C-alpha positions as CSV (number, residue, x, y, z in Angstrom):
1,M,-13.7,7.0,-4.6
2,F,-13.5,6.8,-8.4
3,D,-10.3,5.8,-10.1
4,P,-8.2,8.9,-10.7
5,V,-7.6,10.1,-14.2
6,I,-3.8,10.2,-14.7
7,A,-2.3,12.7,-17.2
8,P,0.3,11.5,-19.7
9,S,3.7,10.8,-18.2
10,G,5.4,13.5,-20.3
11,T,3.4,16.3,-18.8
12,L,4.1,18.2,-15.5
13,L,0.8,17.1,-14.1
14,G,1.4,13.5,-15.1
15,L,4.8,13.5,-13.5
16,L,3.5,14.9,-10.2
17,Q,0.6,12.6,-10.1
18,R,2.9,9.6,-10.4
19,G,5.2,11.0,-7.7
20,R,8.2,10.9,-9.9
21,G,11.4,12.7,-9.0
22,D,11.3,14.4,-12.4
23,G,8.0,15.9,-11.3
24,T,9.7,18.0,-8.7
25,L,12.6,18.9,-11.0
26,H,10.3,20.0,-13.8
27,A,8.0,22.0,-11.3
28,L,11.0,23.9,-10.1
29,T,11.9,25.1,-13.6
30,A,8.3,25.7,-14.8
31,P,6.4,29.0,-14.3
32,R,5.5,29.1,-10.6
33,A,1.7,29.6,-11.2
34,E,1.7,26.5,-13.5
35,A,3.6,24.4,-11.0
36,L,1.3,25.4,-8.1
37,A,-1.8,24.7,-10.2
38,A,-0.5,21.2,-11.0
39,L,0.5,20.6,-7.4
40,N,-2.9,21.7,-6.0
41,H,-4.6,19.5,-8.6
42,C,-2.7,16.5,-7.2
43,V,-3.3,17.3,-3.5
44,L,-7.0,18.0,-3.9
45,R,-7.7,15.1,-6.3
46,D,-5.7,12.2,-4.9
47,P,-4.0,10.5,-7.9
48,R,-3.1,7.3,-6.1
49,H,-4.8,4.1,-7.2
50,D,-4.1,2.6,-3.8
51,W,-4.1,5.6,-1.5
52,Q,-3.7,3.5,1.7
53,V,-0.2,2.3,0.8
54,E,1.3,4.7,-1.8
55,N,3.2,7.7,-0.5
56,R,2.7,11.2,-1.8
57,S,2.2,13.5,1.2
58,L,5.9,14.3,2.0
59,Y,6.7,14.6,-1.7
60,Y,3.9,17.2,-2.2
61,A,4.7,19.0,1.1
62,R,8.4,19.4,0.1
63,L,7.3,20.9,-3.2
64,Y,5.0,23.4,-1.4
65,L,8.0,24.5,0.5
66,D,10.3,24.7,-2.5
67,L,7.6,26.8,-4.4
68,N,6.7,28.8,-1.3
69,G,3.1,27.8,-2.1
70,G,0.1,29.1,-0.2
71,L,-2.6,27.0,1.2
72,D,-5.7,28.9,0.0
73,A,-6.8,26.1,-2.4
74,V,-6.3,23.4,0.3
75,E,-8.3,25.4,2.8
76,A,-11.2,25.9,0.2
77,H,-11.2,22.2,-0.5
78,L,-11.3,21.2,3.2
79,F,-14.1,23.5,4.1
80,D,-16.1,23.2,1.0
81,A,-19.8,22.2,1.4
82,E,-18.9,18.9,-0.2
83,D,-17.1,18.0,3.1
84,V,-20.5,17.5,4.7
85,L,-21.9,15.5,1.7
86,D,-18.9,13.3,1.0
87,T,-17.3,12.1,4.3
88,D,-15.1,9.4,2.7
89,E,-11.7,10.0,4.2
90,S,-10.0,9.6,0.8
91,R,-11.4,13.0,-0.2
92,T,-9.4,14.9,2.3
93,G,-6.8,12.4,3.6
94,L,-4.0,13.4,1.3
95,A,-4.5,17.1,1.9
96,L,-4.5,16.6,5.7
97,A,-1.3,14.5,5.5
98,V,0.4,17.2,3.4
99,L,-0.6,19.7,6.1
100,G,0.8,17.5,8.7
101,H,4.2,17.4,7.0
102,L,4.1,21.2,6.4
103,A,3.3,21.7,10.1
104,S,6.4,19.6,11.0
105,Y,8.5,21.9,8.8
106,G,7.3,24.9,10.8
107,R,4.5,26.1,8.6
108,R,2.1,27.8,11.1
109,D,-0.6,28.2,8.5
110,A,-0.7,24.4,8.0
111,L,-0.9,23.8,11.8
112,D,-3.8,26.3,12.1
113,L,-5.7,24.7,9.2
114,L,-5.3,21.3,10.8
115,R,-6.7,22.6,14.1
116,R,-9.7,24.2,12.5
117,Y,-10.5,21.1,10.5
118,A,-10.2,18.9,13.5
119,A,-12.7,21.1,15.3
120,H,-15.2,21.5,12.4
121,G,-14.4,19.1,9.5
122,S,-15.9,15.7,8.7
123,N,-12.6,13.8,8.6
124,W,-11.7,15.2,12.0
125,A,-10.1,12.0,13.2
126,W,-7.4,12.1,10.5
127,A,-6.6,15.7,11.3
128,L,-6.4,14.8,15.0
129,D,-4.0,12.0,14.2
130,E,-1.8,14.5,12.3
131,L,-1.9,16.9,15.2
132,A,-1.1,14.2,17.7
133,L,2.3,13.9,16.1
134,R,3.0,17.6,15.7
135,D,1.0,19.8,18.0
136,D,1.8,20.8,21.6
137,D,-0.3,19.8,24.6
138,A,-2.0,23.2,24.8
139,G,-3.1,23.0,21.2
140,L,-4.5,19.5,21.6
141,R,-6.3,20.3,24.9
142,A,-8.1,23.2,23.1
143,L,-9.6,20.6,20.8
144,A,-11.2,18.5,23.5
145,A,-14.4,20.4,23.8
146,P,-15.2,20.7,20.0
147,V,-14.3,17.0,19.4
148,L,-16.4,15.7,22.3
149,A,-19.3,18.0,21.2
150,R,-19.6,15.8,18.1
151,F,-20.9,13.0,20.2
152,A,-24.3,13.1,21.8
153,T,-24.6,12.4,25.5
154,D,-27.2,9.7,25.1
155,P,-26.2,5.9,25.1
156,E,-25.8,5.9,21.3
157,G,-23.5,8.9,21.3
158,E,-21.4,7.5,24.2
159,A,-21.1,4.2,22.3
160,E,-19.9,6.1,19.2
161,L,-17.4,8.0,21.4
162,A,-16.1,4.8,22.9
163,A,-15.6,3.4,19.3
164,A,-13.7,6.5,18.3
165,V,-11.4,6.3,21.3
166,R,-10.9,2.6,20.8
167,D,-10.1,2.9,17.1
168,A,-7.9,6.1,17.3
169,F,-4.6,5.6,15.4
170,E,-2.8,8.0,17.7
171,P,-3.9,7.8,21.3
172,R,-2.1,10.9,22.6
173,P,-5.0,13.4,22.4
174,W,-7.3,11.0,24.3
175,R,-4.8,10.4,27.0
176,L,-4.4,14.1,27.5
177,W,-8.1,14.6,27.6
178,A,-8.5,11.8,30.1
179,E,-6.4,14.0,32.5
180,D,-8.1,17.2,31.6
181,P,-8.8,19.5,34.6
182,R,-12.4,20.0,33.4
183,P,-14.4,17.2,35.0
184,S,-16.9,17.1,32.1
185,I,-14.1,16.4,29.7
186,A,-12.1,13.9,31.7
187,A,-15.0,11.9,32.9
188,R,-16.4,11.3,29.4
189,V,-13.1,10.3,27.9
190,R,-12.2,7.9,30.8
191,A,-15.6,6.3,30.5
192,A,-15.1,5.9,26.7
193,Q,-11.7,4.3,27.3
194,E,-13.1,1.8,29.7
195,A,-16.0,1.0,27.4
196,G,-13.6,0.4,24.5
197,C,-11.5,-2.0,26.6
198,F,-14.6,-3.8,27.7
199,D,-15.8,-4.1,24.1
200,R,-12.5,-5.7,23.0
201,W,-12.8,-8.2,25.9
202,Q,-16.4,-9.1,24.9
203,R,-15.4,-9.7,21.3
204,Q,-12.7,-12.1,22.4
205,L,-15.4,-14.1,24.3
206,R,-17.5,-14.4,21.2
207,P,-15.3,-16.3,18.7
208,T,-16.9,-17.5,15.5
209,G,-15.9,-20.2,13.1
210,P,-14.5,-23.7,13.5
211,R,-14.4,-25.4,16.9
212,P,-12.2,-28.3,18.2
213,G,-13.6,-31.6,17.0
214,W,-14.9,-30.4,13.7
215,S,-14.8,-32.9,10.9
216,V,-13.4,-32.4,7.3
217,R,-17.0,-32.3,6.1
218,A,-17.9,-29.6,8.7
219,V,-15.0,-27.4,7.5
220,F,-16.1,-27.8,3.9
221,E,-19.6,-26.8,4.8
222,W,-18.4,-23.7,6.8
223,A,-16.3,-22.6,3.7
224,Q,-19.4,-23.0,1.5
225,Q,-21.6,-21.1,3.8
226,G,-19.1,-18.3,3.7
227,M,-19.0,-18.3,-0.1
228,E,-22.8,-18.1,-0.2
229,R,-22.7,-15.0,2.0
230,G,-20.0,-13.5,-0.3
231,A,-17.2,-14.1,2.2
232,A,-14.2,-16.1,0.9
233,L,-13.3,-18.4,3.8
234,H,-11.3,-21.1,1.9
235,V,-8.0,-19.8,3.2
236,P,-8.8,-20.1,6.9
237,A,-10.8,-23.2,6.1
238,A,-7.6,-24.8,4.6
239,R,-5.7,-23.9,7.8
240,C,-8.5,-25.7,9.8
241,L,-8.0,-28.8,7.7
242,V,-4.4,-29.0,8.8
243,A,-5.7,-29.4,12.3
244,V,-8.6,-31.7,11.7
245,A,-7.6,-33.9,8.7
246,G,-5.7,-37.1,9.0
247,P,-4.4,-39.6,6.4
248,E,-7.7,-41.3,6.2
249,D,-9.4,-38.1,5.1
250,R,-7.3,-37.7,1.9
251,P,-9.7,-39.5,-0.4
252,E,-12.5,-37.1,0.7
253,I,-10.3,-34.1,0.2
254,L,-9.2,-35.3,-3.3
255,R,-12.9,-35.7,-4.3
256,A,-13.7,-32.2,-3.1
257,A,-10.7,-30.8,-5.1
258,R,-12.0,-32.6,-8.3
259,N,-15.7,-31.9,-8.2
260,G,-16.8,-30.4,-4.9
261,V,-18.9,-27.3,-4.6
262,D,-17.0,-24.1,-4.9
263,G,-16.3,-23.5,-1.2
264,A,-15.1,-27.1,-0.6
265,R,-13.1,-27.2,-3.9
266,C,-11.2,-24.0,-3.2
267,T,-10.5,-25.2,0.4
268,A,-9.3,-28.6,-0.8
269,L,-7.0,-27.1,-3.5
270,R,-5.5,-24.7,-1.0
271,Y,-4.9,-27.4,1.6
272,L,-3.4,-29.9,-0.9
273,A,-1.1,-27.2,-2.4
274,D,0.1,-26.2,1.0
275,S,0.9,-29.8,1.9
276,D,2.6,-30.5,-1.5
277,D,0.3,-33.4,-2.3
278,P,1.5,-35.4,-5.3
279,D,-1.8,-35.0,-7.1
280,V,-2.4,-31.3,-6.5
281,L,-0.8,-30.0,-9.7
282,D,-3.1,-32.1,-11.9
283,L,-6.0,-31.1,-9.8
284,I,-5.1,-27.4,-10.2
285,E,-4.9,-27.8,-14.0
286,A,-8.3,-29.5,-14.0
287,A,-9.8,-26.7,-11.9
288,V,-8.5,-24.0,-14.3
289,A,-10.0,-26.0,-17.2
290,D,-13.5,-26.6,-15.8
291,G,-14.0,-24.5,-12.6
292,T,-15.9,-21.4,-12.0
293,A,-14.1,-18.0,-11.8
294,V,-13.9,-18.3,-8.0
295,V,-12.4,-21.8,-8.3
296,V,-9.9,-20.7,-11.0
297,E,-8.7,-17.8,-8.9
298,A,-8.3,-20.0,-5.9
299,A,-6.5,-22.7,-7.9
300,V,-4.0,-20.2,-9.4
301,D,-3.4,-18.6,-6.0
302,A,-2.7,-22.0,-4.5
303,F,-0.3,-22.9,-7.3
304,E,1.6,-19.7,-6.8
305,R,2.2,-20.4,-3.1
306,M,3.9,-23.7,-3.9
307,R,7.7,-23.8,-3.6
308,S,8.5,-27.4,-4.5
309,V,10.8,-28.5,-7.3
310,A,7.8,-30.2,-8.9
311,A,5.8,-26.9,-9.0
312,V,8.7,-25.0,-10.6
313,D,9.1,-27.8,-13.2
314,R,5.4,-27.7,-14.0
315,A,5.6,-23.9,-14.3
316,R,8.2,-24.3,-17.1
317,G,5.6,-26.3,-19.0
318,W,2.7,-24.0,-18.3
319,A,4.5,-20.7,-18.8
320,R,3.6,-20.5,-22.5
321,R,-0.1,-20.9,-21.8
322,H,-2.2,-17.8,-22.5
323,D,-4.4,-18.0,-19.5
324,A,-4.4,-17.3,-15.8
325,L,-2.3,-20.5,-15.1
326,G,0.3,-19.4,-17.7
327,A,0.6,-16.0,-16.1
328,A,1.0,-17.6,-12.7
329,A,3.6,-19.9,-14.1
330,G,5.6,-16.9,-15.3
331,R,5.4,-15.3,-11.8
332,I,6.6,-18.5,-10.2
333,L,9.6,-18.7,-12.4
334,A,10.3,-15.0,-11.7
335,C,10.3,-15.8,-8.0
336,R,11.9,-19.2,-7.9
337,G,13.3,-20.0,-11.4
338,G,16.9,-20.0,-12.4
339,A,19.1,-18.7,-15.1
340,R,17.6,-21.2,-17.6
341,D,14.2,-19.5,-17.1
342,R,15.2,-16.0,-18.1
343,D,13.7,-16.2,-21.6
344,L,10.3,-17.4,-20.2
345,V,10.3,-14.6,-17.6
346,L,11.2,-12.0,-20.2
347,A,8.4,-13.3,-22.5
348,A,5.9,-13.1,-19.6
349,L,7.0,-9.6,-18.8
350,R,6.7,-8.4,-22.4
351,Q,3.3,-10.1,-22.8
352,A,2.0,-8.5,-19.6
353,V,3.0,-5.0,-20.7
354,R,1.6,-5.6,-24.2
355,G,-1.6,-7.2,-23.1
356,E,-2.5,-5.3,-19.8
357,G,-0.4,-2.2,-19.8
358,P,2.2,-0.7,-17.4
359,D,-0.1,-1.0,-14.4
360,A,-0.9,-4.7,-14.6
361,P,-0.8,-6.4,-11.2
362,T,1.2,-9.3,-12.5
363,L,4.1,-6.9,-13.3
364,W,5.0,-6.5,-9.7
365,T,6.4,-10.1,-9.5
366,L,7.7,-10.1,-13.1
367,V,9.6,-6.9,-12.6
368,D,11.2,-8.3,-9.5
369,G,12.1,-11.4,-11.3
370,A,13.8,-9.6,-14.1
371,G,16.0,-7.9,-11.6
372,R,16.6,-11.0,-9.6
373,L,17.7,-13.0,-12.7
374,G,19.7,-10.1,-14.1
375,I,17.9,-10.1,-17.5
376,G,19.7,-7.4,-19.3
377,C,17.4,-7.6,-22.3
378,A,14.5,-6.6,-20.0
379,A,15.9,-3.1,-19.5
380,P,13.9,-1.4,-22.3
381,V,10.6,-2.9,-20.9
382,L,11.6,-2.0,-17.4
383,R,12.3,1.6,-18.4
384,H,8.9,1.7,-20.1
385,V,7.2,0.5,-16.9
386,Y,9.2,3.0,-14.8
387,R,8.0,5.9,-16.9
388,E,4.4,5.0,-17.5
389,T,3.1,3.2,-14.4
390,A,0.8,5.2,-12.1
391,S,1.9,3.1,-9.1
392,S,4.8,4.5,-7.2
393,H,5.4,1.1,-5.7
394,L,5.7,-0.6,-9.0
395,R,8.0,2.2,-10.3
396,G,10.2,1.6,-7.3
397,R,10.4,-2.1,-8.1
398,A,11.2,-1.2,-11.7
399,A,14.0,1.1,-10.5
400,R,15.4,-1.7,-8.4
401,A,15.3,-4.1,-11.3
402,L,17.0,-1.5,-13.5
403,A,19.8,-1.1,-11.0
404,A,20.5,-4.8,-11.6
405,T,20.1,-4.8,-15.3
406,D,20.8,-1.4,-16.8
407,P,24.4,0.0,-16.8
408,S,23.0,3.5,-17.4
409,F,20.8,3.5,-14.3
410,A,23.3,5.2,-12.0
411,A,23.7,8.2,-14.3
412,G,20.0,8.2,-15.5
413,F,16.9,7.3,-13.5
414,A,18.8,7.0,-10.3
415,V,19.4,10.7,-10.2
416,E,15.7,11.6,-10.5
417,C,14.9,8.9,-8.0
418,L,16.5,11.0,-5.3
419,W,13.4,13.2,-5.5
420,D,10.9,10.2,-5.7
421,C,7.8,10.1,-3.5
422,E,8.7,6.6,-2.1
423,E,11.4,6.4,0.6
424,T,12.5,2.9,-0.6
425,T,13.1,4.4,-4.1
426,R,15.0,7.4,-2.6
427,E,17.1,4.9,-0.6
428,L,17.9,2.9,-3.7
429,A,18.9,6.1,-5.5
430,A,21.1,7.3,-2.6
431,R,23.1,4.0,-3.0
432,H,23.5,4.2,-6.8
433,A,23.3,7.8,-8.1
434,E,26.5,9.0,-9.6
435,T,27.9,11.8,-7.5
436,G,29.6,13.4,-10.5
437,D,26.3,15.3,-11.0
438,T,26.3,18.4,-8.8
439,R,22.5,18.0,-8.4
440,V,23.2,14.6,-6.8
441,V,25.7,15.9,-4.2
442,E,23.4,18.8,-3.2
443,R,20.4,16.5,-2.9
444,L,22.3,14.0,-0.8
445,R,23.2,16.8,1.6
446,R,19.7,18.0,1.8
447,L,18.3,14.5,2.5
448,A,20.9,14.0,5.2
449,A,19.9,17.1,7.0
450,D,16.1,16.8,6.6
451,P,14.5,15.8,9.9
452,A,11.4,14.4,8.0
453,E,13.5,12.0,5.9
454,E,13.4,8.3,6.8
455,A,16.3,6.8,8.7
456,E,17.0,4.2,6.1
457,V,17.4,6.9,3.4
458,Q,19.7,9.0,5.6
459,T,21.8,5.9,6.4
460,A,22.2,5.2,2.6
461,V,23.0,8.9,2.0
462,R,25.7,9.0,4.6
463,S,27.3,5.9,3.2
464,R,27.9,7.8,0.0
465,I,29.2,11.0,1.5
466,G,33.0,11.0,1.5
467,P,35.7,13.5,2.2
468,D,35.0,15.4,-1.1
469,T,31.3,15.6,-0.4
470,A,31.3,16.2,3.3
471,L,28.4,18.3,4.7
472,G,29.2,21.9,5.3
């Protein structure tokens, strides 16, 4: 899947793509046709950079309900000819998840679309998982025949069926079908279930990797072999060293950390950092200076894992460096520094935004650090990150940091956060948004009564509802 093109944050489309609460608020006041066009654009062209962890489906489903939007565009997308050519689940996953939420709200058209797609679409397994949570037994039983018809009855087809049963996210349909009164259905599903269990057992009997009795050299060789295959094994290899290395092996490990081949060097640096070896900080600095890109990345990662006082002290000296080690030092101070480190963390935050933009991966830690350390001067930068980032998770972190640093948060961003796509951000808003705003009171009531809302959000909402804002 290609990286999505995100519209400017000041546009309706840009707000909806980001999942911001203001997106919903603006859509509800915009011309309905314009709002529905922007909503369909988001649902049919997933705007998330990390679609596996960022939430949008409930956010978009609620907006379909508020706009009384039809599903013709979603239906055309699901059953387009491209569905046969592009079977990547990211093409249809968001649309199917939105339909799932709409079905849970009682939209019969959404339920019917899910059933049709489960029977005929390429990403049928996702649709089946959505139905497993929402459909009744009769609806699921009706899908048994069309789903099983996807798998040939030869050995290869039965193996594919067994893998599908084994890897199903929601087992409910398969359990129903295993008890189906039609022998042809029940027998195939039960055989597939048994084959899947047997396959798991076989894989457990075929372990790969280090064995008891391996030497330090053997662990290094295993890590290097993995690197030559394109598999980074230095992290598990470092854990193996914990089991096989003794005090007498330290000289060999130090040599590997100084000038070993990449697999051994990465493994040694990780091992030495995890054990707080007194020489590891100098070795990390040397690795950043003369190592390959793989070694530099491993050295920086090993450094960031360190929690010793010596590591934090060294981070204070490295934080002004304009390289990967300097960036890591800023993140360490954000996580483990004290009040004396506020200026260094603020400088790192500003530098990251200027140099890499509002979606820089390093911002996740720096934003958290600004909130943890209560850096009031960081509020303007945090507000910029909040507005501009395409990551709903990073925006939520920025909101949390603003709650700790910006006195205007409760009357400002906290209000729109009640409509945010991420439940953790809505929970934060429920605890902070000023109830003097009538929109806040009405939204709190709606969230408290919404069966699709997360329990943590509803708990936060109910903690704010007092005698004057009691539910009617």
